[in-house]
C-alpha positions as CSV (number, residue, x, y, z in Angstrom):
1,M,-88.6,-32.9,19.7
2,S,-86.9,-36.3,19.7
3,N,-88.9,-39.5,18.9
4,L,-89.5,-41.6,22.0
5,T,-89.7,-45.4,21.9
6,T,-92.9,-46.9,23.4
7,Q,-90.9,-48.1,26.5
8,E,-89.4,-44.6,27.0
9,L,-92.9,-43.1,26.7
10,M,-94.2,-45.5,29.3
11,D,-91.3,-44.6,31.6
12,E,-91.9,-40.9,31.2
13,L,-95.6,-41.4,32.0
14,S,-94.9,-43.3,35.1
15,S,-92.4,-40.7,36.2
16,K,-95.0,-38.0,36.1
17,L,-97.8,-40.1,37.7
18,I,-99.1,-39.0,41.0
19,L,-100.8,-41.9,42.7
20,K,-101.9,-41.7,46.3
21,S,-100.9,-44.7,48.4
22,E,-101.4,-45.7,52.0
23,E,-98.7,-46.6,54.5
24,N,-98.9,-50.3,53.6
25,E,-98.9,-49.8,49.8
26,I,-96.3,-49.3,47.1
27,L,-96.4,-48.7,43.4
28,C,-96.7,-51.9,41.5
29,P,-93.1,-52.8,40.4
30,T,-94.4,-54.2,37.1
31,C,-96.3,-51.2,35.8
32,N,-95.1,-48.5,38.1
33,G,-98.6,-47.5,38.9
34,L,-99.9,-47.1,35.3
35,Q,-102.1,-50.2,35.5
36,F,-100.9,-51.3,32.1
37,A,-97.5,-52.4,30.9
38,Y,-95.5,-52.6,27.6
39,R,-94.5,-56.1,26.5
40,Q,-92.0,-57.0,23.8
41,Q,-92.2,-60.2,21.9
42,K,-89.5,-60.7,19.3
43,D,-89.9,-57.7,17.0
44,N,-93.4,-56.8,18.1
45,G,-94.4,-54.7,21.1
46,Y,-97.8,-54.3,22.7
47,I,-99.5,-52.8,25.7
48,Q,-101.7,-54.8,28.0
49,G,-103.4,-54.4,31.4
50,C,-101.1,-55.2,34.3
51,T,-101.8,-58.6,35.7
52,D,-99.8,-57.9,38.9
53,C,-102.2,-55.2,40.4
54,H,-105.7,-53.9,40.3
55,N,-105.2,-50.2,40.7
56,G,-101.5,-49.6,40.2
57,L,-100.6,-50.5,43.7
58,N,-99.3,-53.5,45.6
59,Y,-100.1,-54.1,49.3
60,V,-97.2,-54.9,51.6
61,C,-98.0,-57.3,54.4
62,K,-97.1,-55.7,57.8
63,H,-96.3,-59.2,59.1
64,C,-94.0,-60.8,56.5
65,G,-93.2,-57.8,54.3
66,K,-94.3,-59.6,51.1
67,S,-96.0,-57.5,48.5
68,N,-99.3,-58.8,47.1
69,K,-101.8,-57.9,44.4
70,T,-104.5,-57.6,47.2
71,D,-104.3,-57.1,51.0
72,H,-105.0,-60.8,51.6
73,C,-101.7,-62.2,52.5
74,E,-101.4,-65.9,53.1
75,C,-98.7,-65.8,55.7
76,E,-99.6,-67.4,59.1
77,K,-99.7,-64.2,61.1
78,A,-102.0,-62.5,58.5
79,E,-104.3,-65.5,58.6
80,Q,-104.4,-65.4,62.4
81,E,-105.2,-61.7,62.3
82,R,-108.1,-62.2,59.9
83,R,-109.4,-65.2,62.0
84,S,-109.1,-63.1,65.2
85,A,-111.0,-60.2,63.6
86,Y,-113.7,-62.5,62.4
87,N,-114.1,-64.1,65.8
88,N,-114.3,-60.7,67.5
89,I,-117.1,-59.7,65.1
90,E,-119.0,-62.9,65.7
91,L,-118.5,-62.5,69.5
92,E,-119.9,-59.0,69.4
93,K,-122.8,-60.1,67.3
94,N,-123.6,-63.0,69.6
95,Q,-123.4,-60.7,72.7
96,K,-125.9,-58.3,71.2
97,L,-128.3,-61.2,70.3
98,F,-127.8,-62.8,73.7
99,S,-128.7,-59.6,75.5
100,K,-132.1,-59.6,73.9
101,A,-132.7,-63.3,73.9
102,T,-134.9,-65.3,76.4
103,K,-132.6,-67.4,78.6
104,I,-133.6,-70.9,79.7
105,K,-131.8,-73.6,81.6
106,F,-130.4,-76.6,79.7
107,N,-132.7,-79.1,81.4
108,D,-135.8,-77.0,80.5
109,Y,-135.0,-77.2,76.8
110,K,-136.3,-80.2,74.8
111,G,-135.1,-79.2,71.3
112,K,-132.1,-79.9,69.1
113,F,-128.7,-78.1,69.0
114,I,-126.2,-77.0,66.3
115,L,-122.7,-77.3,67.5
116,E,-119.8,-75.3,66.1
117,N,-118.1,-77.0,63.0
118,D,-120.6,-79.8,63.0
119,D,-122.9,-80.5,60.1
120,F,-125.4,-82.6,62.0
121,I,-128.0,-81.6,64.6
122,K,-127.4,-82.8,68.2
123,D,-129.6,-83.7,71.1
124,S,-129.0,-83.1,74.8
125,D,-127.0,-86.3,75.3
126,D,-124.6,-85.2,72.5
127,V,-124.1,-81.8,74.1
128,F,-123.4,-83.5,77.4
129,Q,-120.7,-85.7,75.8
130,W,-119.3,-82.8,73.8
131,L,-118.8,-80.7,77.0
132,Y,-117.6,-83.7,79.0
133,D,-114.8,-84.3,76.5
134,K,-113.8,-80.7,76.5
135,I,-113.6,-80.7,80.3
136,K,-112.2,-84.2,80.9
137,Y,-109.8,-84.6,78.0
138,E,-109.0,-81.1,76.8
139,G,-108.9,-79.6,80.3
140,L,-110.8,-76.4,79.4
141,S,-111.7,-74.0,82.2
142,D,-115.1,-72.5,82.7
143,E,-113.9,-69.3,81.0
144,E,-112.9,-71.3,77.9
145,L,-116.2,-73.2,77.7
146,P,-119.3,-71.9,75.9
147,K,-121.8,-70.2,78.2
148,F,-124.8,-71.0,76.1
149,L,-126.1,-72.5,72.9
150,W,-128.8,-71.2,70.7
151,S,-132.1,-73.0,70.5
152,T,-133.1,-74.3,67.0
153,N,-136.2,-74.5,64.8
154,P,-136.8,-77.3,62.3
155,E,-137.9,-76.6,58.8
156,P,-139.0,-79.3,56.4
157,V,-136.8,-79.6,53.3
158,F,-139.7,-81.0,51.3
159,T,-143.3,-82.2,51.6
160,L,-145.1,-84.9,49.6
161,D,-148.5,-83.7,48.3
162,V,-149.8,-85.9,45.5
163,E,-151.9,-83.2,43.9
164,D,-149.0,-80.8,43.8
165,I,-146.8,-83.4,42.2
166,I,-149.4,-84.1,39.5
167,L,-150.0,-80.4,38.9
168,D,-146.3,-79.9,38.5
169,K,-146.0,-82.7,35.9
170,C,-149.1,-81.4,34.1
171,E,-147.1,-78.3,33.3
172,D,-145.3,-80.3,30.6
173,G,-148.6,-81.8,29.2
174,Y,-151.3,-80.4,27.0
175,D,-153.4,-77.3,27.8
176,D,-155.5,-77.6,31.0
177,M,-154.4,-81.2,31.5
178,Y,-154.8,-81.1,35.3
179,S,-158.6,-80.3,35.0
180,H,-159.2,-83.5,33.1
181,L,-157.7,-85.7,35.8
182,D,-159.7,-87.3,38.6
183,T,-157.8,-86.0,41.7
184,C,-160.6,-87.3,44.0
185,D,-160.1,-90.9,43.0
186,E,-160.0,-93.3,45.9
187,D,-156.7,-94.8,44.9
188,L,-155.1,-91.4,44.7
189,L,-156.4,-90.6,48.2
190,K,-154.9,-93.8,49.5
191,A,-151.6,-93.0,47.8
192,Q,-151.5,-89.8,49.8
193,E,-152.2,-91.6,53.0
194,Y,-149.3,-94.0,52.4
195,L,-147.0,-91.1,51.5
196,N,-148.0,-89.4,54.8
197,K,-147.2,-92.5,56.8
198,W,-143.8,-92.8,55.2
199,Y,-143.1,-89.1,55.7
200,D,-144.0,-89.3,59.4
201,K,-141.7,-92.3,59.9
202,Q,-138.7,-90.2,58.7
203,G,-138.9,-87.9,61.7
204,D,-136.2,-85.3,61.8
205,M,-134.5,-86.7,58.7
206,V,-136.8,-84.6,56.5
207,N,-135.9,-81.4,58.4
208,T,-133.1,-79.0,58.3
209,Y,-132.4,-76.9,61.5
210,Y,-131.7,-73.2,62.0
211,E,-130.5,-71.4,65.1
212,D,-133.2,-69.5,66.8
213,Y,-131.6,-66.3,68.2
214,S,-134.6,-65.4,70.3
215,I,-133.8,-68.2,72.9
216,A,-130.5,-69.0,74.5
217,V,-130.0,-72.3,76.3
218,L,-127.7,-71.7,79.3
219,L,-125.0,-74.3,80.0
220,G,-123.8,-73.2,83.4
221,D,-125.8,-75.9,85.4
222,L,-124.8,-78.6,82.9
223,I,-121.1,-77.7,83.1
224,K,-121.3,-77.8,86.9
225,E,-123.0,-81.2,86.8
226,I,-120.3,-82.6,84.5
227,R,-117.5,-81.4,86.7
228,E,-119.1,-83.0,89.7
229,D,-119.5,-86.3,87.8
230,I,-115.8,-86.2,86.8
231,E,-114.8,-85.5,90.4
232,K,-116.8,-88.6,91.5
233,E,-115.2,-90.7,88.8
234,D,-111.7,-89.6,89.8
235,L,-112.4,-90.6,93.5
236,K,-113.3,-94.1,92.5
């Protein structure tokens, strides 16, 4: 039996390899499906894991034909397809939630809103202006406009309880430190009152808001009102 070089042995292994691939997959051109490759550096050779694939295969993008280590191609059409698939999933999820939600009219809702791609909570006036701009300046039809928005619930990010603060700090002190402190002292009680006043003055600034999927705020009447306002403005 003739002696084989390492590279020849690698080639023979890859020629006998049976690796199942899907329609959009090809054997990795670097390792030929072995998942490791032979490298030659000057007089020394070594074998290392293939850095151009995960499982011996490359994925071929059906849009641009480029092969990739994963099936996540960065070409424009592939990105559009992923975005469309995500939007369809979100739409289906929202439709299921909407079917079970309580529906109320926009003017009957007194809470806050979370608008798409906006980091800040909005009130009714903000939603009015948001839809007004979409209708007046973007020219969106009723079919292109949102049919509803989810109601929201506030949740405080933090509270200020003097006793809790002291108790937390006592964790770094001596044993049973908290029990030796006078937490009924008049000055401490006054401090809590001042903290409460300051906290109340902050209003919504101490809250973060989450969508409440049990209540959907319908926008149909508001959209109709905005369109009527725009028509009146155009007649002036």
